[in-house]
C-alpha positions in Angstrom: -5.9 -52.8 -12.1 -5.4 -50.8 -15.5 -2.2 -49.8 -17.2 -2.9 -46.8 -19.4 -1.3 -45.3 -22.5 -3.3 -42.2 -23.7 -3.6 -41.2 -27.4 -5.9 -38.4 -27.2 -9.1 -37.7 -25.2 -11.2 -34.6 -24.8 -11.8 -33.9 -21.1 -15.6 -33.9 -21.3 -15.7 -37.3 -23.2 -13.2 -38.8 -20.7 -15.6 -38.0 -17.7 -18.5 -39.5 -19.4 -16.9 -42.7 -20.2 -15.4 -43.1 -16.8 -19.0 -42.8 -15.3 -20.4 -45.3 -17.8 -17.4 -47.8 -17.2 -16.5 -48.2 -20.8 -13.1 -48.0 -22.3 -11.7 -44.4 -22.8 -10.7 -43.2 -26.3 -7.0 -42.8 -26.7 -6.3 -45.4 -23.9 -4.8 -48.9 -23.8 -6.6 -50.8 -20.8 -5.3 -53.9 -19.3 -8.5 -56.1 -18.8 -7.7 -58.7 -16.2 -10.9 -60.6 -17.2 -10.1 -60.9 -20.8 -9.9 -64.5 -22.1 -7.4 -63.7 -24.9 -4.2 -65.6 -24.1 -2.4 -65.2 -27.5 1.4 -65.2 -27.2 3.8 -62.8 -29.0 5.1 -63.9 -32.3 8.2 -66.1 -32.2 11.4 -64.9 -33.3 11.3 -66.9 -36.4 7.8 -65.7 -37.5 7.3 -63.8 -40.7 7.1 -60.1 -39.9 6.6 -57.1 -42.3 9.6 -55.1 -43.2 7.5 -52.0 -43.7 4.7 -51.1 -41.2 2.6 -48.1 -40.2 3.2 -46.3 -36.9 1.1 -45.2 -34.2 2.9 -42.5 -31.8 1.9 -42.6 -28.2 2.8 -40.5 -24.9 2.9 -41.2 -21.2 4.1 -44.8 -21.2 5.5 -47.3 -24.1 3.6 -50.4 -25.0 5.5 -53.7 -24.1 5.5 -57.0 -25.9 3.1 -59.6 -24.3 0.4 -56.8 -23.4 -3.0 -57.2 -24.7 -5.3 -54.2 -24.4 -8.4 -52.7 -25.7 -7.6 -49.4 -27.6 -10.0 -46.5 -28.8 -8.5 -44.3 -31.4 -9.5 -40.7 -32.6 -11.0 -41.4 -35.8 -10.2 -38.1 -37.5 -6.5 -38.5 -36.6 -5.9 -42.1 -37.2 -8.6 -43.3 -39.8 -6.0 -42.8 -42.6 -3.5 -45.0 -40.9 -5.9 -47.8 -40.3 -7.1 -47.5 -43.9 -3.5 -47.8 -45.2 -2.8 -50.8 -43.1 -5.8 -52.5 -44.6 -4.8 -51.3 -48.1 -1.4 -52.9 -47.5 -3.1 -56.3 -46.5 -1.5 -56.1 -42.9 -3.1 -56.6 -39.5 -0.2 -55.1 -37.5 0.9 -51.6 -36.6 3.9 -50.2 -34.8 3.4 -48.5 -31.4 6.1 -46.1 -30.8 6.7 -43.7 -27.8 7.1 -40.0 -28.3 8.4 -37.2 -26.1 5.8 -34.7 -27.6 3.1 -33.3 -25.2 0.5 -34.0 -27.9 1.1 -37.4 -29.6 -1.3 -36.1 -32.5 1.1 -33.4 -33.5 4.3 -35.5 -32.9 7.3 -34.8 -35.2 9.3 -37.5 -36.6 12.4 -36.4 -34.7 10.5 -37.0 -31.5 9.8 -40.7 -32.2 11.9 -43.2 -30.1 14.0 -45.7 -32.2 12.7 -48.7 -30.5 9.0 -49.6 -30.4 6.5 -52.6 -30.1 4.9 -54.3 -32.9 1.0 -55.0 -32.1 -1.4 -57.3 -33.8 -4.8 -55.6 -34.5 -8.0 -57.7 -33.5 -11.6 -57.1 -33.6 -11.2 -53.8 -35.6 -14.5 -51.6 -35.5 -15.0 -48.2 -37.0 -17.6 -46.2 -35.3 -19.0 -42.7 -36.0 -16.3 -40.8 -34.4 -13.8 -43.3 -33.0 -12.0 -46.7 -33.9 -12.1 -49.5 -31.6 -9.5 -52.5 -31.5 -7.8 -55.0 -29.4 -4.0 -54.4 -29.4 -1.8 -57.5 -28.8 2.1 -56.9 -28.3 4.1 -59.0 -30.3 7.8 -58.0 -30.2 10.3 -55.1 -30.3 11.1 -53.4 -33.6 13.9 -50.8 -34.6 13.0 -48.0 -37.0 15.5 -48.1 -39.8 13.9 -45.3 -41.9 11.0 -43.1 -41.6 9.3 -42.9 -45.0 6.8 -40.3 -44.3 6.9 -37.1 -42.0 3.2 -36.7 -41.4 0.3 -39.3 -40.9 -0.1 -42.1 -42.0 3.5 -42.6 -40.7 5.3 -45.6 -42.6 8.7 -46.8 -41.6 11.2 -49.4 -42.7 11.8 -51.5 -39.5 13.9 -54.2 -38.2 13.5 -56.8 -35.5 16.5 -57.0 -33.2 17.1 -60.1 -31.1 17.5 -60.1 -27.4 21.3 -60.3 -26.3 22.1 -63.4 -24.1 25.5 -62.7 -22.8 24.8 -63.9 -19.2 24.5 -67.6 -18.1 21.4 -69.2 -17.6 21.9 -69.5 -13.9 22.5 -65.6 -13.8 19.3 -65.1 -15.6 17.4 -67.6 -13.4 18.7 -65.7 -10.4 17.2 -62.4 -11.6 13.9 -64.2 -12.4 13.7 -65.6 -8.8 14.5 -62.0 -7.4 11.8 -60.5 -9.5 9.4 -63.2 -8.3 10.5 -62.6 -4.7 9.9 -59.0 -5.2 6.4 -59.7 -6.3 5.8 -61.6 -3.0 7.0 -58.5 -1.1 4.6 -56.5 -3.1 1.5 -58.5 -2.9 0.8 -58.0 0.9 1.2 -54.3 0.4 -1.2 -54.1 -2.6 -3.5 -57.0 -3.2 -4.4 -55.9 -6.7 -0.9 -57.1 -7.9 -2.1 -60.6 -7.1 -4.6 -60.2 -10.0 -1.9 -58.9 -12.4 0.5 -61.8 -11.5 -2.4 -64.4 -12.0 -3.0 -63.0 -15.5 0.7 -63.3 -16.4 1.1 -66.7 -15.0 -2.0 -67.9 -17.2 -0.3 -66.6 -20.3 3.5 -67.0 -19.8 6.0 -69.2 -17.9 8.1 -67.5 -15.0 11.1 -69.3 -16.8 10.6 -67.2 -19.9 12.9 -64.3 -18.7 12.1 -61.8 -21.5 8.2 -62.0 -21.0 9.0 -61.8 -17.1 11.0 -58.7 -17.5 8.6 -56.9 -19.9 5.7 -57.9 -17.6 7.5 -56.5 -14.4 8.1 -53.3 -16.2 4.5 -52.8 -17.1 3.6 -53.4 -13.4 5.5 -50.4 -12.2 4.4 -46.8 -12.0 7.6 -45.6 -13.4 7.8 -42.5 -15.9 7.7 -43.1 -19.6 11.1 -42.2 -20.4 12.4 -44.8 -17.8 10.2 -47.5 -19.1 11.3 -46.6 -22.8 14.9 -47.2 -21.6 13.8 -50.7 -20.4 12.3 -51.3 -23.9 15.3 -50.2 -25.7 17.6 -52.5 -23.5 18.2 -55.5 -25.7 20.7 -57.1 -23.3 18.5 -59.4 -21.3 20.6 -59.4 -18.1 20.8 -55.6 -18.2 17.0 -55.4 -18.7 16.3 -57.7 -15.9 18.4 -55.6 -13.7 16.8 -52.6 -14.5 13.5 -54.0 -14.1 14.4 -55.4 -10.6 15.5 -52.0 -9.6 12.2 -50.4 -10.5 10.3 -53.2 -8.6 12.3 -52.5 -5.7 11.4 -48.8 -6.0 7.7 -49.6 -6.4 8.0 -51.7 -3.2 9.4 -49.0 -1.3 6.7 -46.4 -2.6 3.9 -48.8 -1.8 5.3 -49.5 1.5 5.4 -45.7 2.4 1.9 -45.3 0.9 0.7 -48.0 2.9 2.1 -46.7 6.2 0.6 -43.4 5.5 -2.8 -44.9 4.9 -2.4 -46.9 8.1 -1.5 -43.7 10.2 -4.4 -41.8 8.5 -6.9 -44.6 9.4 -5.5 -44.9 12.9 -5.7 -41.2 13.5 -9.2 -41.0 12.2 -10.3 -43.9 14.3 -8.6 -42.1 17.4 -10.5 -38.9 16.6 -13.7 -40.8 16.3 -13.1 -42.5 19.6 -12.2 -39.4 21.3 -15.4 -37.7 19.8 -17.7 -40.5 21.1 -15.9 -40.3 24.5 -16.4 -36.6 24.8 -20.0 -36.9 23.9 -20.5 -39.5 26.6 -18.5 -37.4 29.1 -20.8 -34.4 28.4 -23.9 -36.4 28.9 -22.5 -37.8 32.2 -21.7 -34.3 33.4 -25.1 -33.1 32.6 -26.6 -36.1 34.5 -24.4 -35.2 37.5 -24.9 -31.4 37.2 -21.2 -30.6 36.8 -21.2 -29.4 33.3 -20.1 -25.7 32.2 -22.1 -24.5 29.4 -21.3 -21.4 27.3 -23.2 -19.0 29.5 -21.4 -20.2 32.6 -18.0 -20.0 30.8 -18.8 -16.4 29.7 -19.7 -15.3 33.3 -16.4 -17.1 34.8 -14.4 -15.4 32.1 -15.7 -11.7 32.8 -15.6 -12.4 36.5 -12.0 -13.4 36.2 -11.3 -10.1 34.2 -13.0 -7.9 36.6 -10.9 -9.3 39.5 -7.7 -8.1 37.8 -9.0 -4.6 37.0 -9.2 -1.4 39.2 -12.7 -0.2 38.2 -14.5 2.8 39.7 -17.1 1.9 42.1 -19.7 3.0 39.7 -18.4 0.8 36.9 -17.9 -2.2 39.1 -21.5 -2.1 40.5 -22.8 -1.8 36.9 -20.6 -4.8 35.8 -21.9 -7.0 38.6 -25.5 -6.2 37.7 -24.8 -7.0 34.1 -23.1 -10.4 35.1 -26.0 -11.4 37.1 -28.4 -10.4 34.2 -26.1 -12.4 31.9 -26.3 -15.5 34.1 -30.0 -15.6 33.8 -30.5 -15.0 30.2 -30.8 -17.6 27.5 -27.6 -17.6 25.4 -29.7 -17.7 22.2 -31.6 -14.5 23.0 -30.7 -11.1 21.4 -30.3 -9.6 24.8 -27.6 -12.1 25.8 -25.4 -10.8 22.9 -25.8 -7.2 23.9 -24.8 -7.8 27.4 -22.1 -10.1 26.6 -20.5 -7.5 24.1 -20.9 -4.7 26.8 -19.0 -6.8 29.3 -16.4 -7.6 26.8 -15.7 -3.9 26.2 -15.8 -2.8 29.8 -13.5 -5.8 30.9 -10.9 -5.1 28.2 -10.4 -1.3 29.0 -7.2 -0.4 31.0 -8.9 0.5 34.1 -6.0 1.5 36.5 -3.2 0.5 33.9 -0.7 3.2 33.2 2.6 3.2 31.4 5.5 4.9 33.2 6.4 8.2 31.8 10.2 9.0 30.8 10.5 12.6 31.9 14.2 12.7 31.0 14.9 16.1 29.2 18.0 14.7 27.5 16.2 11.8 26.1 13.2 13.8 24.9 15.8 16.3 23.2 17.6 13.6 21.5 14.3 12.0 20.1 13.2 15.3 18.7 16.5 16.1 17.2 16.8 12.6 15.7 13.4 12.9 13.9 13.2 16.8 13.0 15.6 19.3 11.7 14.9 23.0 12.5 11.6 23.9 14.4 13.8 24.8 17.3 11.1 27.0 18.9 8.5 24.1 18.7 11.1 21.7 20.2 11.7 24.0 23.0 8.0 24.5 23.8 7.7 20.8 23.9 10.7 20.4 26.3 9.0 23.1 28.5 6.0 21.0 28.6 7.8 17.9 29.6 9.8 19.9 32.1 6.6 21.0 33.9 5.4 17.5 33.9 8.6 16.5 35.6 8.3 19.0 38.5 4.5 17.7 38.8 5.6 14.1 38.7 3.3 13.3 35.6 2.2 14.7 32.3 -1.5 15.1 32.4 -4.3 17.5 31.7 -3.0 19.0 28.5 -4.2 19.3 25.0 -1.6 20.5 22.6 -2.7 21.9 19.3 -0.1 21.9 16.4 -0.9 24.6 13.7 0.8 24.9 10.4 0.7 24.4 6.7 0.6 20.8 5.2 3.9 19.0 5.1 5.7 20.6 8.0 5.7 17.6 10.3 2.9 18.1 12.6 1.9 14.4 12.7 5.4 13.2 13.1 6.0 15.6 15.9 3.0 13.9 17.7 4.8 10.6 17.3 8.0 12.0 18.7 6.3 13.3 21.7 4.9 9.8 22.4 8.3 8.4 21.9 10.0 10.9 24.1 7.6 10.1 27.0 7.6 6.6 26.4 3.7 6.2 25.9 1.7 4.3 23.5 0.5 6.4 20.4 -2.9 6.3 18.8 -3.9 8.5 15.8 -7.3 9.1 14.1 -8.5 11.8 11.8 -11.6 13.9 12.5 -11.4 15.6 9.3 -14.9 15.3 7.7 -16.5 13.7 10.8 -20.2 14.5 11.0 -21.5 12.0 13.5 -21.0 12.6 17.1 -21.5 9.1 18.0 -18.0 8.6 16.4 -16.8 10.6 19.5 -19.2 9.5 22.3 -20.4 6.1 21.0 -23.9 4.9 20.2 -26.6 3.8 22.6 -26.6 0.2 23.4 -30.2 -0.2 21.9 -28.9 0.3 18.3 -28.1 -2.5 16.2 -24.2 -2.5 15.6 -23.7 -0.1 18.4 -20.0 0.6 19.3 -18.2 2.7 21.8 -16.5 5.9 20.5 -13.2 6.5 19.1 -11.6 7.4 22.4 -12.7 4.2 24.3 -11.5 2.2 21.0 -8.3 3.8 21.2 -7.8 3.0 25.0 -8.7 -0.7 24.4 -6.2 -1.0 21.4 -3.4 0.6 23.2 -4.0 -1.1 26.7 -3.0 1.8 28.8 -5.0 4.6 30.4 -2.3 7.4 29.6 -1.5 7.2 25.8 -0.9 9.9 23.5 -4.0 10.3 21.2 -3.6 12.4 18.1 -6.6 14.2 16.5 -5.8 14.9 13.0 -7.4 17.8 11.0 -9.4 19.2 13.7 -10.0 22.3 11.6 -12.0 20.2 9.1 -14.4 18.6 11.5 -18.0 18.8 10.1 -21.5 19.1 11.4 -24.7 17.6 10.0 -28.3 16.5 11.0 -26.7 13.6 12.8 -25.0 15.8 15.4 -22.0 18.2 15.9 -18.7 16.3 16.6 -17.0 19.6 17.6 -19.2 20.1 20.4 -18.9 16.6 21.4 -15.0 17.0 21.6 -15.5 19.8 24.3 -16.0 17.4 27.0 -13.1 15.2 25.9 -10.7 18.0 25.6 -11.7 19.8 28.7 -9.3 19.0 31.5 -11.9 20.0 34.0 -14.4 17.6 32.5 -12.6 14.7 31.0 -11.8 13.1 34.3 -15.5 11.9 34.1 -15.9 11.3 30.3 -19.2 9.5 29.8 -19.5 7.1 26.6 -23.0 6.5 25.4 -22.1 2.9 24.8 -20.6 2.1 28.1 -22.8 4.5 30.1 -20.2 4.5 32.8 -17.6 7.2 33.5 -14.1 6.8 32.3 -11.0 9.0 33.4 -9.4 10.7 30.3 -7.5 13.0 32.4 -4.2 11.2 32.1 -4.4 11.2 28.3 -2.2 13.5 26.4 -4.2 14.8 23.5 -2.3 16.3 20.5 -4.3 17.9 17.8 -3.3 19.2 14.3 -4.7 21.8 12.0 -3.8 24.0 9.1 -5.6 27.0 10.2 -7.4 28.3 13.4 -10.4 30.2 11.6 -12.7 27.2 11.2 -11.9 25.7 14.7 -14.9 26.7 17.1 -14.0 29.2 19.6 -14.9 27.1 22.7 -12.8 24.3 21.4 -9.9 26.3 20.5 -10.0 27.8 24.0 -9.3 24.4 25.6 -6.0 23.9 23.6 -2.5 25.0 23.9 -1.4 26.2 20.5 2.0 25.6 19.1 2.5 27.0 15.6 4.6 25.4 13.0 5.2 28.0 10.3 7.1 26.3 7.8 10.8 25.8 6.8 13.2 28.2 5.2 15.7 26.9 2.4 18.6 26.1 5.0 16.1 24.0 7.1 14.8 22.1 4.0 18.3 21.3 2.9 19.1 19.8 6.3 15.7 17.7 6.1 16.4 16.5 2.8 20.0 15.5 3.5 19.2 13.8 6.8 15.8 12.5 6.4 14.1 12.6 3.0 17.0 11.5 0.8 18.0 8.4 2.8 14.4 7.3 3.2 13.6 7.6 -0.4 16.9 5.5 -1.3 15.9 2.9 1.2 12.3 2.6 -0.3 13.8 2.2 -3.8 16.3 -0.5 -2.7 19.3 1.7 -3.3 22.1 3.0 -1.0 24.2 6.3 -0.8 26.8 4.8 -3.1 24.5 4.2 -5.9 22.8 7.5 -6.4 24.2 10.7 -5.0 23.1 14.3 -5.1 25.0 17.5 -4.5 23.8 20.0 -1.9 23.7 22.7 -4.5 21.1 20.4 -6.5 18.8 19.9 -3.4 18.8 23.7 -2.9 18.0 24.2 -6.5 15.2 21.7 -6.2 13.9 23.6 -3.2 14.1 27.1 -4.9 12.9 26.0 -8.5 10.6 23.0 -7.9 9.3 22.9 -4.3 8.7 26.4 -2.8 6.0 25.5 -0.4 6.1 25.9 3.2 6.2 22.2 4.1 8.5 19.3 2.5 5.9 17.2 1.1 6.4 18.5 -2.5 10.2 18.3 -2.0 9.9 14.7 -1.2 7.9 14.1 -4.3 10.7 15.8 -6.5 13.4 13.9 -4.8 11.4 10.7 -5.3 11.1 11.4 -9.0 14.8 12.0 -9.2 15.5 8.6 -7.5 13.1 6.6 -9.9 14.8 7.9 -13.0 18.1 7.2 -11.4 17.0 3.6 -10.7 15.9 3.2 -14.2 19.3 4.2 -15.5 20.9 1.7 -13.3 18.6 -1.1 -14.5 19.4 -0.2 -18.1 23.1 -0.7 -17.5 24.4 2.7 -16.1 27.5 2.3 -14.1 27.1 3.6 -10.4 27.3 5.7 -8.7 25.0 8.2 -10.5 25.9 11.8 -9.4 23.0 14.6 -9.8 24.2 18.2 -10.3 22.2 21.3 -10.8 22.7 21.1 -14.6 21.2 17.6 -14.5 18.0 18.5 -12.8 16.1 19.6 -16.0 16.6 16.0 -17.4 15.1 14.6 -14.3 12.2 17.1 -13.3 11.9 19.4 -16.4 12.1 23.1 -16.3 11.8 24.7 -13.0 8.4 25.8 -11.9 9.4 28.8 -9.9 11.9 31.4 -10.8 13.7 34.0 -8.7 11.3 36.5 -7.5 11.6 39.9 -9.1 10.3 42.9 -7.2 10.8 45.9 -9.7 10.6 49.2 -7.9 7.9 50.8 -10.4 5.5 53.7 -9.9 2.5 52.4 -7.9 4.0 49.0 -7.3 4.6 47.7 -3.7 5.4 44.3 -2.3 3.1 43.2 0.7 3.4 40.0 2.9 0.5 37.8 3.3 -0.5 34.7 5.3 -2.2 31.7 3.8 -3.0 28.2 5.0 0.0 26.9 2.9 2.4 29.3 4.6 3.6 32.9 4.1 3.5 34.4 0.7 4.5 37.8 -0.9 2.0 39.8 -2.9 2.8 42.6 -5.2 0.0 45.3 -5.2 -0.3 47.5 -8.3 -2.0 50.9 -8.7 -2.5 53.0 -11.9 -4.4 56.0 -13.3 -6.7 54.7 -16.2 -7.7 58.3 -17.2 -8.5 61.7 -15.9 -12.1 62.2 -17.2 -13.7 61.7 -13.9 -13.0 60.6 -10.3 -13.2 56.9 -9.6 -11.7 53.9 -7.8 -11.8 50.3 -9.0 -10.6 47.1 -7.2 -9.7 43.7 -8.8 -8.1 40.5 -7.8 -10.9 38.5 -6.0 -10.7 40.5 -3.0 -12.8 39.7 0.0 -15.0 42.0 2.0 -12.2 42.9 4.6 -9.6 43.6 2.0 -12.1 45.8 0.0 -12.7 47.8 3.1 -8.9 48.1 3.6 -8.6 49.4 0.1 -11.3 52.0 0.6 -9.8 53.1 4.0 -6.4 53.4 2.2 -7.9 55.4 -0.7 -9.7 57.7 1.5 -6.6 58.3 3.8 -4.1 59.0 1.0 -6.7 61.2 -0.8 -7.1 63.5 2.3 -3.4 63.6 3.1 -1.8 64.1 -0.3 -0.4 67.6 0.5 1.0 66.4 3.9 2.9 63.7 1.9 4.1 66.2 -0.8 2.2 64.8 -3.6 -0.3 66.6 -6.0 -3.1 67.5 -3.9 -5.5 67.5 -6.8 -4.3 64.1 -8.2 -7.3 62.0 -7.2 -9.9 64.9 -8.0 -10.2 63.9 -11.7 -8.3 60.5 -11.8 -9.8 57.1 -12.2 -7.7 54.8 -10.3 -7.4 51.0 -10.7 -5.9 49.0 -7.7 -5.0 45.2 -8.5 -3.9 42.3 -6.4 -2.3 39.9 -8.9 -3.1 36.3 -9.0 -6.9 36.9 -9.5 -7.6 33.2 -9.6 -7.0 32.9 -5.7 -9.4 34.4 -3.4 -7.9 36.8 -0.9 -9.1 38.4 2.2 -7.9 39.5 5.5 -6.8 42.7 7.4 -3.1 42.9 6.7 -2.7 44.8 3.5 -3.7 48.3 4.4 -0.4 50.2 4.4 0.6 48.2 1.5 -2.3 49.5 -0.7 -1.9 53.0 0.8 1.8 53.1 -0.3 0.9 51.9 -3.7 -1.6 54.9 -4.1 1.0 57.3 -2.6 3.6 56.1 -5.1 1.0 56.7 -7.9 0.1 60.3 -6.7 3.7 61.2 -6.0 4.8 59.8 -9.4 7.8 58.0 -8.0 8.6 54.3 -6.9 9.5 53.4 -3.4 13.2 54.2 -2.5 14.2 50.7 -1.3 13.4 47.0 -2.1 11.2 46.3 0.7 8.1 44.5 1.9 5.4 45.5 4.4 2.4 44.1 6.3 0.0 46.1 8.6 -3.7 47.3 8.8 -4.5 50.9 8.3 -7.0 53.0 10.3 -9.1 56.0 8.8 -6.9 58.3 11.0 -3.5 56.7 9.8 -2.8 54.3 12.8 -0.9 51.1 11.7 -2.6 48.1 13.5 -1.2 44.9 14.4 -1.6 41.7 12.1 -1.0 38.0 12.5 1.2 35.4 10.9 4.5 37.4 11.6 6.8 34.2 11.3 5.2 33.1 8.1 5.5 36.5 6.5 9.2 36.8 7.6 9.8 33.4 6.2 8.2 34.4 3.0 10.4 37.5 2.7 13.5 35.6 3.4 12.5 33.0 0.6 12.0 35.9 -1.8 15.3 37.6 -1.0 13.8 40.8 0.6 15.9 42.1 3.6 13.9 45.3 4.5 10.7 44.8 6.3 8.0 47.2 7.7 5.9 45.8 10.4 3.5 47.3 12.9 4.9 48.6 16.2 2.5 46.2 18.0 4.0 43.1 16.5 7.6 44.0 17.7 7.3 41.3 20.5 6.1 38.7 17.8 9.2 39.4 15.8 11.5 39.3 18.8 10.3 35.9 19.8 11.5 34.6 16.4 14.6 32.3 16.4 17.8 34.3 15.7 18.5 32.5 12.6 15.2 33.9 11.0 16.0 37.5 12.1 19.6 37.4 11.0 20.3 39.8 8.2 17.0 41.5 8.1 16.5 45.3 8.3 13.1 45.5 10.2 11.4 48.8 10.9 8.3 49.2 13.1 5.6 51.8 12.3 3.0 53.2 14.6 1.6 55.8 12.2 1.3 55.8 8.4 3.9 58.8 8.6 6.5 56.1 9.6 5.8 54.1 6.6 5.8 56.9 4.2 9.2 58.3 5.5 10.8 54.9 5.0 9.3 54.3 1.4 9.7 57.8 0.1 11.9 61.0 0.7 9.1 62.9 2.1 11.4 65.9 3.0 11.9 66.5 -0.9 9.0 67.6 -3.1 7.8 64.8 -5.4 7.8 65.0 -9.2 4.1 65.2 -9.2 4.0 68.0 -6.6 6.7 70.1 -8.5 4.6 69.7 -11.6 1.6 70.8 -9.9 3.2 73.8 -8.3 4.7 74.8 -11.6 1.1 74.5 -13.2 -0.2 76.6 -10.4 2.4 79.2 -10.9 1.9 79.3 -14.6 -1.9 79.7 -14.2 -1.2 82.5 -11.6 1.0 84.1 -14.0 -1.4 84.0 -16.8 -4.2 85.2 -14.5 -2.1 88.3 -13.6 -1.3 89.2 -17.2 -4.9 89.2 -18.0 -5.7 91.9 -15.3 -6.6 95.4 -16.6 
């Protein structure tokens, strides 16, 4: 056994020396085979008053120890040389608390150390080798140097014998008895004890205490405390306590080792018995191999499922095939995977629908503010299901701008019905195998998304949400939109055929909820199978309610705050909506409120006193200057406000017309207008040009005028049949030379004969008008029913007029009964020309 005191040792050298079995550099190693039996110097021996010191870490050196030592030559050569120059063969070994003894500072030196005699000193190329013999304790009286070689003035304190010989003998017997307890637990201690008895007598209490201390695995500071204890009875008491602790630790280690060996033996025994049992079972023919286990597993699953006749017949055939195949063949894995899928589908397993309208209304109101018409449609849908006794055969399409809550409404429908919910996005999907699965012959074949969804939820009537159906793609791999036709057709999906399963599964009990931002990109046959519910966006009042009841509490919780820490006024929320987040949805509003909370959290962490209150005047510090400002609709000549629909919701567009010059007749368009809007502009130009006199404008205005019509925000492409009457009104305002009489906005398409044609997106356009503060609207007469279907809170305070012919629009926009300034000027010019002509007659 080895007791080790490390000076310094690079890791790579340590590993090499361990493998070779040599003494490590920087270690003091007890060699039980050493024949050196010299004794420590007697108390009366001549000892030097000034010695050189070697600092050590980990464990102190004790008198009576004789160990080989390897020193770092670079660090300690000067110390050895100084010792030789002084004509000495002794060094002082002192314990230090530093992590690196080579860099130890004088204040880290212990006051008590051990004087060693140096034997067989050998200086090698990169290390120094010697034998260290522990002589006796010394005390540092004065440290003469503060860097190597360390030299000190020392004294040699005597042991204090204040106890009787009987007491010391009792301690000695207790220590020897402790050795007897220790020997059965660790036989290596017998070699140590034999080594000690060969050198010392057990009646020498000082040597016995020091030897017992070196035998323990105590920490360095604990052993240093023993070294510094000069009172012999106290030293022996401390050593006895350490030995007792060592016995307890060794006993615990021994018990652990015995249990490990016992468990290992038990496992080995069980392994051999199991192997023997397996061989016996094989001989008797009662063994169940992996193949039989798989067949039994799948057969047990099939007994608990209500499969269709087709599926059960095919599963039985596949089971018979599986029982004959070699488990190591590729075909076995294919059959096993197929059976695993078909036996984990929820054949005949349905969750019970909760058709309580009161419960459904509470769920919808709890999760969503506003959207009253959407909630009403969903409640009507559930009411029909209650009368039928089930909700089935329905495909709901939620259409609206981003951030209006389409996905969360789908989750609310599932919660209201008590059904499982599964969502996946079909946006960008290009492979029809994602819908209908791969053929089993392909490597890595899997069923389609719908079969995977049913396996995941574990019921045959979940709510499955298909996000972004308007962004589904097509490629050479197939057309997923066409593959969806079978899934989303109530007349066909009762016999849905997945390519992987190759058996029909009933999807008619699944409630499909789809989401889209617009209808234009959804194929017509697919759209025909869906019941469309529009979510047009929120007005300011709805956004304020959503922010107060949903967004703000959610963001506070995510930031680890509460309502008492950060508070925001309703006026500030309204200002955020109108100045920083004016989109149809609430996603941008959520981002802006999140920015406010993050900045408030920073202030709290930096020491601000809660609560932090945010008012309108504080918003520029949190969010910067507003991105949007109050819409201004100046009533200028040739300027009219129109209403438009976009995928992001409704918007207002100011259409401008001006006469560039009167050198020649011409008409120019700008503003990235699409083909449809260009046609609308040309129709408006032709109609107004041919009816100037009817609308009491200068009938010759366009004969020599080059007119430019512009729709601002030219970076955004614009197209669609809804701006005809707006363009015509801008041209008429230009021709009459006067602005529109009222602050109004309009939408409607114009025919060449002046008929006002209906348009779409009435709800979005009305919301855009309210957001811009415009109260007077002109809509096509054929859209009257669309306006009347709007909720009362959207119609409240609006002055809406419906037009059948453009005459109705002109009458509302201008005072057609009175002559316009342009017509008066033309009439005056005609009268003047007539007068001049009559004067020239002979």
